[in-house]
Wavefront OBJ file of the C-alpha trace (Angstrom):
o trace
v 155.264 103.982 115.008
v 157.477 103.550 118.079
v 160.772 101.656 118.134
v 159.125 98.887 120.154
v 156.255 98.611 117.674
v 158.792 98.318 114.846
v 160.665 95.590 116.724
v 157.477 93.644 117.450
v 156.254 94.133 113.885
v 159.512 92.670 112.547
v 159.198 89.668 114.885
v 155.599 89.153 113.726
v 156.689 89.243 110.105
v 159.403 86.692 110.807
v 157.017 84.426 112.739
v 154.402 84.656 110.000
v 156.981 84.387 107.204
v 155.586 87.499 105.551
v 157.044 90.886 104.573
v 157.129 93.364 107.444
v 155.073 95.805 105.363
v 152.203 93.275 105.424
v 151.950 93.324 109.233
v 149.253 95.688 110.513
v 150.095 96.928 114.016
v 146.401 96.866 114.963
v 145.493 93.461 113.521
v 144.778 90.481 115.782
v 147.617 88.031 116.305
v 146.807 84.328 116.570
v 147.818 82.745 119.876
v 149.982 80.131 118.147
v 151.978 82.912 116.507
v 152.140 84.836 119.781
v 154.397 82.242 121.434
v 156.808 82.291 118.483
v 156.821 86.091 118.499
v 157.667 86.150 122.217
v 160.541 83.721 121.636
v 161.904 85.865 118.795
v 161.614 89.036 120.882
v 163.412 87.435 123.813
v 166.268 86.560 121.459
v 166.349 90.104 120.051
v 166.222 91.984 123.378
v 168.238 89.393 125.281
v 165.907 89.140 128.270
v 162.819 87.358 129.518
v 159.476 88.951 128.763
v 156.536 88.503 131.164
v 154.638 85.715 129.391
v 151.546 86.178 131.569
v 151.289 89.768 130.343
v 151.972 88.858 126.716
v 149.220 86.230 126.653
v 146.590 88.956 126.989
v 147.994 90.823 123.978
v 146.172 90.756 120.676
v 148.057 93.289 118.528
v 151.580 94.514 117.783
v 150.747 97.685 119.747
v 149.711 95.608 122.795
v 152.951 93.602 122.754
v 155.027 96.755 122.268
v 153.389 98.335 125.331
v 154.326 95.288 127.437
v 157.848 95.392 126.024
v 158.160 99.086 126.912
v 156.996 98.479 130.479
v 159.265 95.489 131.134
v 162.844 95.634 132.444
v 163.853 94.277 129.020
v 162.231 97.304 127.336
v 163.520 98.389 123.968
l 1 2 3 4 5 6 7 8 9 10 11 12 13 14 15 16 17 18 19 20 21 22 23 24 25 26 27 28 29 30 31 32 33 34 35 36 37 38 39 40 41 42 43 44 45 46 47 48 49 50 51 52 53 54 55 56 57 58 59 60 61 62 63 64 65 66 67 68 69 70 71 72 73 74
């Protein structure tokens, strides 16, 4: 697991109010949770993430890839 995947996984766990160990990096993320996850990540990395790119994401791995390719990358 990459550093970005770990960061996104932690944000997912926080957004879903579940232990981080319960978050599968390949499981689908609900769109309602996605917005909260993006907000948490922006707080953690201190920069804007490209929302239009994030909206197409469905998994922790997808979001981590966007995070890695953005200027705010982890």
